[in-house]
N, CA, C and O atoms as a GROMACS GRO file, in nm:
protein
  576
    1UNK      N    1   1.009  -3.719   1.994
    1UNK     CA    2   1.078  -3.705   1.868
    1UNK      C    3   0.983  -3.656   1.758
    1UNK      O    4   1.020  -3.571   1.677
    2UNK      N    5   0.860  -3.709   1.756
    2UNK     CA    6   0.764  -3.668   1.654
    2UNK      C    7   0.726  -3.521   1.675
    2UNK      O    8   0.712  -3.448   1.577
    3UNK      N    9   0.711  -3.477   1.799
    3UNK     CA   10   0.681  -3.337   1.826
    3UNK      C   11   0.792  -3.245   1.776
    3UNK      O   12   0.764  -3.138   1.722
    4UNK      N   13   0.916  -3.287   1.793
    4UNK     CA   14   1.030  -3.210   1.747
    4UNK      C   15   1.028  -3.198   1.594
    4UNK      O   16   1.062  -3.093   1.540
    5UNK      N   17   0.989  -3.304   1.525
    5UNK     CA   18   0.981  -3.301   1.379
    5UNK      C   19   0.870  -3.206   1.334
    5UNK      O   20   0.887  -3.133   1.237
    6UNK      N   21   0.757  -3.207   1.404
    6UNK     CA   22   0.648  -3.116   1.369
    6UNK      C   23   0.690  -2.971   1.390
    6UNK      O   24   0.661  -2.884   1.307
    7UNK      N   25   0.758  -2.947   1.499
    7UNK     CA   26   0.807  -2.813   1.526
    7UNK      C   27   0.907  -2.770   1.420
    7UNK      O   28   0.906  -2.655   1.378
    8UNK      N   29   0.991  -2.859   1.379
    8UNK     CA   30   1.090  -2.828   1.277
    8UNK      C   31   1.023  -2.797   1.144
    8UNK      O   32   1.064  -2.705   1.074
    9UNK      N   33   0.920  -2.872   1.109
    9UNK     CA   34   0.849  -2.845   0.985
    9UNK      C   35   0.782  -2.707   0.991
    9UNK      O   36   0.785  -2.631   0.895
   10UNK      N   37   0.721  -2.678   1.106
   10UNK     CA   38   0.657  -2.549   1.123
   10UNK      C   39   0.761  -2.437   1.115
   10UNK      O   40   0.739  -2.335   1.051
   11UNK      N   41   0.874  -2.458   1.181
   11UNK     CA   42   0.982  -2.360   1.177
   11UNK      C   43   1.034  -2.339   1.036
   11UNK      O   44   1.064  -2.227   0.995
   12UNK      N   45   1.044  -2.449   0.960
   12UNK     CA   46   1.090  -2.441   0.822
   12UNK      C   47   0.990  -2.362   0.737
   12UNK      O   48   1.030  -2.282   0.653
   13UNK      N   49   0.862  -2.386   0.757
   13UNK     CA   50   0.759  -2.312   0.682
   13UNK      C   51   0.764  -2.163   0.715
   13UNK      O   52   0.753  -2.078   0.626
   14UNK      N   53   0.782  -2.132   0.842
   14UNK     CA   54   0.790  -1.991   0.883
   14UNK      C   55   0.913  -1.925   0.822
   14UNK      O   56   0.905  -1.811   0.775
   15UNK      N   57   1.024  -1.995   0.821
   15UNK     CA   58   1.146  -1.942   0.763
   15UNK      C   59   1.129  -1.919   0.614
   15UNK      O   60   1.173  -1.816   0.562
   16UNK      N   61   1.067  -2.012   0.544
   16UNK     CA   62   1.042  -1.999   0.401
   16UNK      C   63   0.949  -1.880   0.373
   16UNK      O   64   0.973  -1.804   0.279
   17UNK      N   65   0.845  -1.865   0.451
   17UNK     CA   66   0.753  -1.753   0.434
   17UNK      C   67   0.824  -1.620   0.456
   17UNK      O   68   0.801  -1.523   0.384
   18UNK      N   69   0.912  -1.615   0.556
   18UNK     CA   70   0.988  -1.494   0.584
   18UNK      C   71   1.081  -1.459   0.468
   18UNK      O   72   1.091  -1.343   0.430
   19UNK      N   73   1.149  -1.559   0.413
   19UNK     CA   74   1.240  -1.536   0.300
   19UNK      C   75   1.163  -1.483   0.179
   19UNK      O   76   1.210  -1.391   0.112
   20UNK      N   77   1.047  -1.540   0.151
   20UNK     CA   78   0.966  -1.494   0.038
   20UNK      C   79   0.920  -1.350   0.062
   20UNK      O   80   0.921  -1.269  -0.030
   21UNK      N   81   0.881  -1.318   0.185
   21UNK     CA   82   0.837  -1.183   0.218
   21UNK      C   83   0.951  -1.083   0.201
   21UNK      O   84   0.931  -0.976   0.145
   22UNK      N   85   1.069  -1.116   0.249
   22UNK     CA   86   1.184  -1.026   0.239
   22UNK      C   87   1.225  -1.009   0.093
   22UNK      O   88   1.265  -0.900   0.053
   23UNK      N   89   1.214  -1.113   0.013
   23UNK     CA   90   1.250  -1.103  -0.128
   23UNK      C   91   1.160  -1.006  -0.201
   23UNK      O   92   1.205  -0.937  -0.293
   24UNK      N   93   1.033  -0.998  -0.163
   24UNK     CA   94   0.943  -0.903  -0.229
   24UNK      C   95   0.971  -0.760  -0.187
   24UNK      O   96   0.935  -0.666  -0.258
   25UNK      N   97   1.035  -0.741  -0.073
   25UNK     CA   98   1.068  -0.607  -0.026
   25UNK      C   99   1.204  -0.559  -0.075
   25UNK      O  100   1.242  -0.445  -0.048
   26UNK      N  101   1.277  -0.641  -0.146
   26UNK     CA  102   1.410  -0.604  -0.193
   26UNK      C  103   1.398  -0.483  -0.286
   26UNK      O  104   1.308  -0.478  -0.370
   27UNK      N  105   1.486  -0.384  -0.271
   27UNK     CA  106   1.476  -0.264  -0.355
   27UNK      C  107   1.505  -0.296  -0.501
   27UNK      O  108   1.584  -0.384  -0.533
   28UNK      N  109   1.439  -0.221  -0.589
   28UNK     CA  110   1.459  -0.241  -0.732
   28UNK      C  111   1.589  -0.175  -0.775
   28UNK      O  112   1.654  -0.107  -0.696
   29UNK      N  113   1.628  -0.194  -0.900
   29UNK     CA  114   1.754  -0.141  -0.951
   29UNK      C  115   1.758   0.011  -0.946
   29UNK      O  116   1.860   0.069  -0.910
   30UNK      N  117   1.646   0.077  -0.981
   30UNK     CA  118   1.642   0.223  -0.983
   30UNK      C  119   1.661   0.280  -0.843
   30UNK      O  120   1.730   0.380  -0.825
   31UNK      N  121   1.599   0.217  -0.745
   31UNK     CA  122   1.614   0.266  -0.607
   31UNK      C  123   1.755   0.243  -0.558
   31UNK      O  124   1.811   0.327  -0.486
   32UNK      N  125   1.814   0.130  -0.595
   32UNK     CA  126   1.951   0.102  -0.553
   32UNK      C  127   2.049   0.200  -0.617
   32UNK      O  128   2.146   0.240  -0.554
   33UNK      N  129   2.024   0.239  -0.743
   33UNK     CA  130   2.114   0.331  -0.811
   33UNK      C  131   2.101   0.473  -0.757
   33UNK      O  132   2.191   0.555  -0.778
   34UNK      N  133   1.992   0.503  -0.688
   34UNK     CA  134   1.973   0.635  -0.629
   34UNK      C  135   2.033   0.639  -0.488
   34UNK      O  136   2.032   0.744  -0.424
   35UNK      N  137   2.083   0.530  -0.441
   35UNK     CA  138   2.135   0.516  -0.305
   35UNK      C  139   2.022   0.533  -0.204
   35UNK      O  140   2.016   0.631  -0.130
   36UNK      N  141   1.932   0.434  -0.203
   36UNK     CA  142   1.816   0.436  -0.115
   36UNK      C  143   1.861   0.461   0.027
   36UNK      O  144   1.975   0.426   0.058
   37UNK      N  145   1.784   0.516   0.113
   37UNK     CA  146   1.642   0.546   0.101
   37UNK      C  147   1.617   0.677   0.027
   37UNK      O  148   1.697   0.770   0.032
   38UNK      N  149   1.506   0.682  -0.039
   38UNK     CA  150   1.461   0.801  -0.111
   38UNK      C  151   1.351   0.866  -0.028
   38UNK      O  152   1.258   0.798   0.017
   39UNK      N  153   1.363   0.995  -0.007
   39UNK     CA  154   1.265   1.069   0.072
   39UNK      C  155   1.169   1.142  -0.021
   39UNK      O  156   1.212   1.210  -0.113
   40UNK      N  157   1.040   1.127   0.003
   40UNK     CA  158   0.938   1.193  -0.077
   40UNK      C  159   0.835   1.253   0.018
   40UNK      O  160   0.773   1.181   0.096
   41UNK      N  161   0.817   1.385   0.012
   41UNK     CA  162   0.721   1.456   0.096
   41UNK      C  163   0.646   1.559   0.012
   41UNK      O  164   0.702   1.616  -0.082
   42UNK      N  165   0.521   1.584   0.046
   42UNK     CA  166   0.443   1.690  -0.018
   42UNK      C  167   0.460   1.816   0.066
   42UNK      O  168   0.423   1.820   0.183
   43UNK      N  169   0.517   1.922   0.004
   43UNK     CA  170   0.537   2.048   0.074
   43UNK      C  171   0.414   2.137   0.065
   43UNK      O  172   0.374   2.198   0.164
   44UNK      N  173   0.355   2.146  -0.054
   44UNK     CA  174   0.230   2.220  -0.071
   44UNK      C  175   0.137   2.138  -0.158
   44UNK      O  176   0.182   2.080  -0.257
   45UNK      N  177   0.013   2.130  -0.125
   45UNK     CA  178  -0.057   2.194  -0.014
   45UNK      C  179  -0.022   2.128   0.120
   45UNK      O  180   0.014   2.010   0.125
   46UNK      N  181  -0.033   2.204   0.226
   46UNK     CA  182  -0.006   2.153   0.360
   46UNK      C  183  -0.131   2.086   0.417
   46UNK      O  184  -0.243   2.110   0.370
   47UNK      N  185  -0.112   2.003   0.516
   47UNK     CA  186  -0.224   1.936   0.581
   47UNK      C  187  -0.318   2.037   0.644
   47UNK      O  188  -0.274   2.124   0.720
   48UNK      N  189  -0.447   2.027   0.613
   48UNK     CA  190  -0.548   2.116   0.668
   48UNK      C  191  -0.559   2.250   0.598
   48UNK      O  192  -0.639   2.334   0.640
   49UNK      N  193  -0.482   2.272   0.494
   49UNK     CA  194  -0.483   2.401   0.424
   49UNK      C  195  -0.612   2.419   0.344
   49UNK      O  196  -0.663   2.324   0.284
   50UNK      N  197  -0.662   2.543   0.343
   50UNK     CA  198  -0.778   2.580   0.262
   50UNK      C  199  -0.725   2.655   0.141
   50UNK      O  200  -0.665   2.762   0.154
   51UNK      N  201  -0.747   2.598   0.022
   51UNK     CA  202  -0.699   2.659  -0.102
   51UNK      C  203  -0.817   2.725  -0.171
   51UNK      O  204  -0.922   2.662  -0.190
   52UNK      N  205  -0.801   2.851  -0.208
   52UNK     CA  206  -0.905   2.925  -0.280
   52UNK      C  207  -0.871   2.921  -0.429
   52UNK      O  208  -0.771   2.980  -0.471
   53UNK      N  209  -0.953   2.853  -0.507
   53UNK     CA  210  -0.928   2.843  -0.650
   53UNK      C  211  -1.060   2.829  -0.724
   53UNK      O  212  -1.139   2.738  -0.696
   54UNK      N  213  -1.084   2.918  -0.817
   54UNK     CA  214  -1.203   2.909  -0.901
   54UNK      C  215  -1.174   2.837  -1.033
   54UNK      O  216  -1.266   2.812  -1.111
   55UNK      N  217  -1.049   2.805  -1.058
   55UNK     CA  218  -1.011   2.739  -1.182
   55UNK      C  219  -0.995   2.587  -1.168
   55UNK      O  220  -0.954   2.521  -1.263
   56UNK      N  221  -1.027   2.531  -1.052
   56UNK     CA  222  -1.015   2.388  -1.026
   56UNK      C  223  -0.872   2.339  -1.044
   56UNK      O  224  -0.849   2.230  -1.098
   57UNK      N  225  -0.776   2.419  -0.999
   57UNK     CA  226  -0.634   2.384  -1.008
   57UNK      C  227  -0.570   2.396  -0.871
   57UNK      O  228  -0.608   2.480  -0.790
   58UNK      N  229  -0.472   2.310  -0.847
   58UNK     CA  230  -0.398   2.313  -0.721
   58UNK      C  231  -0.249   2.304  -0.753
   58UNK      O  232  -0.205   2.215  -0.825
   59UNK      N  233  -0.171   2.398  -0.699
   59UNK     CA  234  -0.026   2.396  -0.715
   59UNK      C  235   0.033   2.296  -0.616
   59UNK      O  236   0.005   2.302  -0.497
   60UNK      N  237   0.114   2.205  -0.667
   60UNK     CA  238   0.174   2.101  -0.584
   60UNK      C  239   0.326   2.117  -0.590
   60UNK      O  240   0.384   2.136  -0.697
   61UNK      N  241   0.388   2.109  -0.473
   61UNK     CA  242   0.534   2.114  -0.465
   61UNK      C  243   0.580   1.999  -0.376
   61UNK      O  244   0.528   1.981  -0.266
   62UNK      N  245   0.676   1.923  -0.425
   62UNK     CA  246   0.725   1.805  -0.354
   62UNK      C  247   0.870   1.822  -0.314
   62UNK      O  248   0.945   1.899  -0.374
   63UNK      N  249   0.909   1.748  -0.212
   63UNK     CA  250   1.048   1.737  -0.173
   63UNK      C  251   1.093   1.596  -0.208
   63UNK      O  252   1.039   1.498  -0.155
   64UNK      N  253   1.192   1.585  -0.297
   64UNK     CA  254   1.246   1.456  -0.337
   64UNK      C  255   1.394   1.458  -0.307
   64UNK      O  256   1.469   1.538  -0.363
   65UNK      N  257   1.438   1.370  -0.218
   65UNK     CA  258   1.580   1.359  -0.184
   65UNK      C  259   1.625   1.216  -0.205
   65UNK      O  260   1.557   1.126  -0.156
   66UNK      N  261   1.731   1.189  -0.273
   66UNK     CA  262   1.820   1.284  -0.338
   66UNK      C  263   1.760   1.337  -0.467
   66UNK      O  264   1.675   1.273  -0.528
   67UNK      N  265   1.806   1.455  -0.507
   67UNK     CA  266   1.752   1.520  -0.627
   67UNK      C  267   1.786   1.443  -0.753
   67UNK      O  268   1.722   1.463  -0.856
   68UNK      N  269   1.885   1.356  -0.748
   68UNK     CA  270   1.925   1.278  -0.866
   68UNK      C  271   1.825   1.167  -0.898
   68UNK      O  272   1.846   1.093  -0.994
   69UNK      N  273   1.719   1.154  -0.822
   69UNK     CA  274   1.620   1.048  -0.846
   69UNK      C  275   1.558   1.061  -0.984
   69UNK      O  276   1.530   0.960  -1.049
   70UNK      N  277   1.536   1.184  -1.031
   70UNK     CA  278   1.475   1.203  -1.162
   70UNK      C  279   1.573   1.169  -1.274
   70UNK      O  280   1.532   1.127  -1.382
   71UNK      N  281   1.702   1.187  -1.249
   71UNK     CA  282   1.803   1.152  -1.349
   71UNK      C  283   1.815   1.002  -1.365
   71UNK      O  284   1.861   0.954  -1.469
   72UNK      N  285   1.775   0.928  -1.266
   72UNK     CA  286   1.781   0.782  -1.271
   72UNK      C  287   1.656   0.720  -1.334
   72UNK      O  288   1.643   0.598  -1.337
   73UNK      N  289   1.565   0.804  -1.384
   73UNK     CA  290   1.447   0.752  -1.453
   73UNK      C  291   1.323   0.736  -1.366
   73UNK      O  292   1.222   0.684  -1.412
   74UNK      N  293   1.328   0.780  -1.242
   74UNK     CA  294   1.211   0.770  -1.155
   74UNK      C  295   1.113   0.884  -1.188
   74UNK      O  296   1.155   0.993  -1.225
   75UNK      N  297   0.985   0.856  -1.172
   75UNK     CA  298   0.880   0.954  -1.202
   75UNK      C  299   0.783   0.962  -1.086
   75UNK      O  300   0.780   0.874  -0.999
   76UNK      N  301   0.702   1.067  -1.084
   76UNK     CA  302   0.605   1.087  -0.977
   76UNK      C  303   0.466   1.054  -1.027
   76UNK      O  304   0.424   1.102  -1.132
   77UNK      N  305   0.395   0.972  -0.951
   77UNK     CA  306   0.255   0.942  -0.980
   77UNK      C  307   0.175   0.991  -0.861
   77UNK      O  308   0.204   0.957  -0.746
   78UNK      N  309   0.073   1.073  -0.889
   78UNK     CA  310  -0.009   1.132  -0.784
   78UNK      C  311  -0.138   1.053  -0.766
   78UNK      O  312  -0.193   0.997  -0.861
   79UNK      N  313  -0.184   1.049  -0.641
   79UNK     CA  314  -0.314   0.990  -0.608
   79UNK      C  315  -0.396   1.096  -0.538
   79UNK      O  316  -0.352   1.156  -0.439
   80UNK      N  317  -0.517   1.120  -0.589
   80UNK     CA  318  -0.608   1.216  -0.528
   80UNK      C  319  -0.733   1.141  -0.487
   80UNK      O  320  -0.802   1.083  -0.570
   81UNK      N  321  -0.762   1.143  -0.359
   81UNK     CA  322  -0.879   1.074  -0.302
   81UNK      C  323  -0.878   0.925  -0.333
   81UNK      O  324  -0.983   0.866  -0.360
   82UNK      N  325  -0.759   0.865  -0.330
   82UNK     CA  326  -0.746   0.721  -0.352
   82UNK      C  327  -0.748   0.678  -0.497
   82UNK      O  328  -0.739   0.559  -0.526
   83UNK      N  329  -0.758   0.774  -0.589
   83UNK     CA  330  -0.760   0.742  -0.732
   83UNK      C  331  -0.632   0.791  -0.797
   83UNK      O  332  -0.589   0.904  -0.773
   84UNK      N  333  -0.571   0.707  -0.877
   84UNK     CA  334  -0.446   0.741  -0.944
   84UNK      C  335  -0.474   0.842  -1.054
   84UNK      O  336  -0.562   0.821  -1.138
   85UNK      N  337  -0.399   0.950  -1.055
   85UNK     CA  338  -0.410   1.051  -1.161
   85UNK      C  339  -0.340   0.998  -1.286
   85UNK      O  340  -0.236   0.933  -1.275
   86UNK      N  341  -0.395   1.025  -1.404
   86UNK     CA  342  -0.341   0.965  -1.526
   86UNK      C  343  -0.204   1.017  -1.567
   86UNK      O  344  -0.126   0.944  -1.630
   87UNK      N  345  -0.172   1.140  -1.534
   87UNK     CA  346  -0.046   1.199  -1.579
   87UNK      C  347   0.068   1.167  -1.483
   87UNK      O  348   0.055   1.182  -1.362
   88UNK      N  349   0.182   1.124  -1.539
   88UNK     CA  350   0.302   1.097  -1.462
   88UNK      C  351   0.392   1.219  -1.471
   88UNK      O  352   0.411   1.274  -1.580
   89UNK      N  353   0.448   1.262  -1.359
   89UNK     CA  354   0.527   1.386  -1.354
   89UNK      C  355   0.677   1.355  -1.346
   89UNK      O  356   0.718   1.251  -1.294
   90UNK      N  357   0.756   1.448  -1.400
   90UNK     CA  358   0.902   1.434  -1.396
   90UNK      C  359   0.967   1.549  -1.319
   90UNK      O  360   1.089   1.557  -1.312
   91UNK      N  361   0.884   1.636  -1.262
   91UNK     CA  362   0.936   1.750  -1.185
   91UNK      C  363   0.869   1.755  -1.049
   91UNK      O  364   0.762   1.698  -1.029
   92UNK      N  365   0.933   1.824  -0.956
   92UNK     CA  366   0.882   1.830  -0.820
   92UNK      C  367   0.782   1.943  -0.799
   92UNK      O  368   0.723   1.952  -0.691
   93UNK      N  369   0.761   2.029  -0.897
   93UNK     CA  370   0.662   2.137  -0.889
   93UNK      C  371   0.574   2.133  -1.013
   93UNK      O  372   0.623   2.129  -1.126
   94UNK      N  373   0.443   2.134  -0.991
   94UNK     CA  374   0.349   2.129  -1.103
   94UNK      C  375   0.212   2.171  -1.055
   94UNK      O  376   0.191   2.193  -0.935
   95UNK      N  377   0.119   2.182  -1.148
   95UNK     CA  378  -0.018   2.218  -1.117
   95UNK      C  379  -0.109   2.102  -1.156
   95UNK      O  380  -0.102   2.051  -1.267
   96UNK      N  381  -0.195   2.062  -1.062
   96UNK     CA  382  -0.292   1.957  -1.091
   96UNK      C  383  -0.423   2.021  -1.134
   96UNK      O  384  -0.473   2.112  -1.068
   97UNK      N  385  -0.477   1.973  -1.245
   97UNK     CA  386  -0.604   2.023  -1.297
   97UNK      C  387  -0.718   1.934  -1.252
   97UNK      O  388  -0.697   1.822  -1.205
   98UNK      N  389  -0.840   1.985  -1.267
   98UNK     CA  390  -0.962   1.910  -1.239
   98UNK      C  391  -0.970   1.863  -1.094
   98UNK      O  392  -1.006   1.749  -1.066
   99UNK      N  393  -0.936   1.952  -1.003
   99UNK     CA  394  -0.954   1.927  -0.860
   99UNK      C  395  -1.071   2.013  -0.818
   99UNK      O  396  -1.062   2.136  -0.820
  100UNK      N  397  -1.180   1.951  -0.779
  100UNK     CA  398  -1.303   2.023  -0.753
  100UNK      C  399  -1.318   2.054  -0.605
  100UNK      O  400  -1.243   2.002  -0.522
  101UNK      N  401  -1.412   2.139  -0.572
  101UNK     CA  402  -1.430   2.186  -0.435
  101UNK      C  403  -1.452   2.070  -0.338
  101UNK      O  404  -1.505   1.965  -0.373
  102UNK      N  405  -1.410   2.093  -0.214
  102UNK     CA  406  -1.432   1.994  -0.110
  102UNK      C  407  -1.302   1.948  -0.045
  102UNK      O  408  -1.196   2.006  -0.065
  103UNK      N  409  -1.315   1.843   0.032
  103UNK     CA  410  -1.204   1.784   0.107
  103UNK      C  411  -1.134   1.682   0.017
  103UNK      O  412  -1.200   1.600  -0.048
  104UNK      N  413  -1.001   1.686   0.015
  104UNK     CA  414  -0.924   1.596  -0.070
  104UNK      C  415  -0.806   1.537   0.006
  104UNK      O  416  -0.748   1.602   0.093
  105UNK      N  417  -0.772   1.413  -0.027
  105UNK     CA  418  -0.654   1.345   0.026
  105UNK      C  419  -0.556   1.326  -0.089
  105UNK      O  420  -0.589   1.265  -0.191
  106UNK      N  421  -0.435   1.378  -0.072
  106UNK     CA  422  -0.334   1.375  -0.178
  106UNK      C  423  -0.215   1.293  -0.132
  106UNK      O  424  -0.170   1.305  -0.018
  107UNK      N  425  -0.163   1.210  -0.224
  107UNK     CA  426  -0.046   1.129  -0.194
  107UNK      C  427   0.038   1.117  -0.321
  107UNK      O  428  -0.017   1.109  -0.431
  108UNK      N  429   0.170   1.116  -0.306
  108UNK     CA  430   0.260   1.102  -0.418
  108UNK      C  431   0.337   0.972  -0.405
  108UNK      O  432   0.364   0.925  -0.295
  109UNK      N  433   0.371   0.914  -0.520
  109UNK     CA  434   0.451   0.792  -0.522
  109UNK      C  435   0.561   0.808  -0.625
  109UNK      O  436   0.538   0.860  -0.734
  110UNK      N  437   0.680   0.765  -0.590
  110UNK     CA  438   0.792   0.765  -0.683
  110UNK      C  439   0.796   0.627  -0.747
  110UNK      O  440   0.808   0.527  -0.677
  111UNK      N  441   0.786   0.622  -0.880
  111UNK     CA  442   0.777   0.493  -0.950
  111UNK      C  443   0.885   0.482  -1.056
  111UNK      O  444   0.937   0.583  -1.104
  112UNK      N  445   0.917   0.358  -1.092
  112UNK     CA  446   1.014   0.331  -1.198
  112UNK      C  447   0.943   0.334  -1.333
  112UNK      O  448   0.822   0.356  -1.341
  113UNK      N  449   1.020   0.312  -1.440
  113UNK     CA  450   0.962   0.308  -1.575
  113UNK      C  451   0.861   0.195  -1.587
  113UNK      O  452   0.765   0.206  -1.663
  114UNK      N  453   0.883   0.087  -1.513
  114UNK     CA  454   0.793  -0.029  -1.518
  114UNK      C  455   0.671  -0.013  -1.429
  114UNK      O  456   0.583  -0.099  -1.430
  115UNK      N  457   0.664   0.097  -1.352
  115UNK     CA  458   0.550   0.120  -1.264
  115UNK      C  459   0.569   0.066  -1.124
  115UNK      O  460   0.476   0.069  -1.044
  116UNK      N  461   0.688   0.016  -1.092
  116UNK     CA  462   0.713  -0.035  -0.957
  116UNK      C  463   0.733   0.081  -0.860
  116UNK      O  464   0.808   0.175  -0.888
  117UNK      N  465   0.665   0.076  -0.747
  117UNK     CA  466   0.670   0.184  -0.649
  117UNK      C  467   0.798   0.174  -0.567
  117UNK      O  468   0.827   0.070  -0.508
  118UNK      N  469   0.874   0.284  -0.565
  118UNK     CA  470   0.997   0.291  -0.487
  118UNK      C  471   0.967   0.342  -0.347
  118UNK      O  472   1.011   0.283  -0.248
  119UNK      N  473   0.891   0.451  -0.339
  119UNK     CA  474   0.852   0.507  -0.210
  119UNK      C  475   0.724   0.589  -0.227
  119UNK      O  476   0.693   0.634  -0.338
  120UNK      N  477   0.652   0.609  -0.118
  120UNK     CA  478   0.531   0.691  -0.120
  120UNK      C  479   0.541   0.798  -0.011
  120UNK      O  480   0.609   0.780   0.090
  121UNK      N  481   0.473   0.908  -0.034
  121UNK     CA  482   0.470   1.016   0.064
  121UNK      C  483   0.356   0.992   0.162
  121UNK      O  484   0.265   0.914   0.134
  122UNK      N  485   0.360   1.058   0.277
  122UNK     CA  486   0.244   1.054   0.366
  122UNK      C  487   0.125   1.126   0.301
  122UNK      O  488   0.144   1.213   0.216
  123UNK      N  489   0.005   1.089   0.340
  123UNK     CA  490  -0.116   1.150   0.285
  123UNK      C  491  -0.134   1.289   0.343
  123UNK      O  492  -0.118   1.311   0.463
  124UNK      N  493  -0.168   1.384   0.256
  124UNK     CA  494  -0.196   1.521   0.296
  124UNK      C  495  -0.344   1.548   0.267
  124UNK      O  496  -0.391   1.528   0.154
  125UNK      N  497  -0.417   1.594   0.368
  125UNK     CA  498  -0.559   1.628   0.351
  125UNK      C  499  -0.570   1.780   0.343
  125UNK      O  500  -0.523   1.851   0.432
  126UNK      N  501  -0.634   1.830   0.236
  126UNK     CA  502  -0.653   1.972   0.218
  126UNK      C  503  -0.795   1.998   0.168
  126UNK      O  504  -0.867   1.906   0.132
  127UNK      N  505  -0.833   2.126   0.168
  127UNK     CA  506  -0.968   2.164   0.129
  127UNK      C  507  -0.960   2.265   0.015
  127UNK      O  508  -0.877   2.357   0.018
  128UNK      N  509  -1.044   2.249  -0.085
  128UNK     CA  510  -1.049   2.342  -0.196
  128UNK      C  511  -1.178   2.421  -0.189
  128UNK      O  512  -1.288   2.364  -0.192
  129UNK      N  513  -1.165   2.553  -0.178
  129UNK     CA  514  -1.280   2.643  -0.173
  129UNK      C  515  -1.301   2.700  -0.311
  129UNK      O  516  -1.208   2.750  -0.373
  130UNK      N  517  -1.422   2.692  -0.358
  130UNK     CA  518  -1.458   2.739  -0.492
  130UNK      C  519  -1.577   2.832  -0.477
  130UNK      O  520  -1.679   2.794  -0.420
  131UNK      N  521  -1.565   2.953  -0.527
  131UNK     CA  522  -1.674   3.050  -0.514
  131UNK      C  523  -1.795   3.003  -0.593
  131UNK      O  524  -1.782   2.952  -0.704
  132UNK      N  525  -1.910   3.021  -0.536
  132UNK     CA  526  -2.033   2.984  -0.602
  132UNK      C  527  -2.077   3.097  -0.694
  132UNK      O  528  -2.062   3.215  -0.660
  133UNK      N  529  -2.129   3.064  -0.809
  133UNK     CA  530  -2.181   3.164  -0.901
  133UNK      C  531  -2.298   3.238  -0.836
  133UNK      O  532  -2.311   3.359  -0.853
  134UNK      N  533  -2.381   3.166  -0.765
  134UNK     CA  534  -2.498   3.227  -0.702
  134UNK      C  535  -2.458   3.322  -0.590
  134UNK      O  536  -2.523   3.425  -0.570
  135UNK      N  537  -2.353   3.289  -0.517
  135UNK     CA  538  -2.306   3.376  -0.411
  135UNK      C  539  -2.255   3.507  -0.471
  135UNK      O  540  -2.283   3.615  -0.419
  136UNK      N  541  -2.180   3.498  -0.579
  136UNK     CA  542  -2.126   3.616  -0.645
  136UNK      C  543  -2.238   3.702  -0.705
  136UNK      O  544  -2.236   3.824  -0.695
  137UNK      N  545  -2.336   3.637  -0.766
  137UNK     CA  546  -2.448   3.711  -0.826
  137UNK      C  547  -2.528   3.784  -0.719
  137UNK      O  548  -2.574   3.897  -0.742
  138UNK      N  549  -2.545   3.723  -0.602
  138UNK     CA  550  -2.619   3.787  -0.494
  138UNK      C  551  -2.545   3.908  -0.441
  138UNK      O  552  -2.608   4.008  -0.407
  139UNK      N  553  -2.412   3.903  -0.434
  139UNK     CA  554  -2.337   4.017  -0.384
  139UNK      C  555  -2.341   4.133  -0.483
  139UNK      O  556  -2.337   4.249  -0.442
  140UNK      N  557  -2.349   4.103  -0.612
  140UNK     CA  558  -2.359   4.210  -0.712
  140UNK      C  559  -2.495   4.279  -0.701
  140UNK      O  560  -2.502   4.402  -0.711
  141UNK      N  561  -2.603   4.204  -0.681
  141UNK     CA  562  -2.735   4.262  -0.671
  141UNK      C  563  -2.747   4.350  -0.546
  141UNK      O  564  -2.815   4.452  -0.550
  142UNK      N  565  -2.682   4.310  -0.436
  142UNK     CA  566  -2.690   4.390  -0.314
  142UNK      C  567  -2.612   4.520  -0.327
  142UNK      O  568  -2.642   4.618  -0.259
  143UNK      N  569  -2.514   4.522  -0.413
  143UNK     CA  570  -2.431   4.641  -0.432
  143UNK      C  571  -2.507   4.749  -0.508
  143UNK      O  572  -2.472   4.867  -0.498
  144UNK      N  573  -2.608   4.713  -0.584
  144UNK     CA  574  -2.682   4.812  -0.664
  144UNK      C  575  -2.772   4.891  -0.582
  144UNK      O  576  -2.842   4.978  -0.634
   0.00000   0.00000   0.00000
């Protein structure tokens, strides 16, 4: 009988932990009003793409379904290399500034006005190629 009571207490604790976990996963009002699930994908840049840019800018295009997500007050927050970008976006196409040469991991998140995350996109890894000033100067000298 005592073993059964211990098992019941353990079962009750597990059930309570599960209920608390499920409650934290409950969709927020904005996601419910959009008729969840909301799909968010990064279309450009593509995974493994080499982008040639001397202006430290990258054109980003996202797929957000349903399109009415922006009308419901949801916004896009970008993460580059694990760091949150300061600017919040309201459109699915934009240009990110201050992206320097090298390998980068990009991820988008759809957030509410309060900053609660509704959904996140898969991570896209891309490379930014930036011409070196010294490389360009050397090619000009060889041309003379």
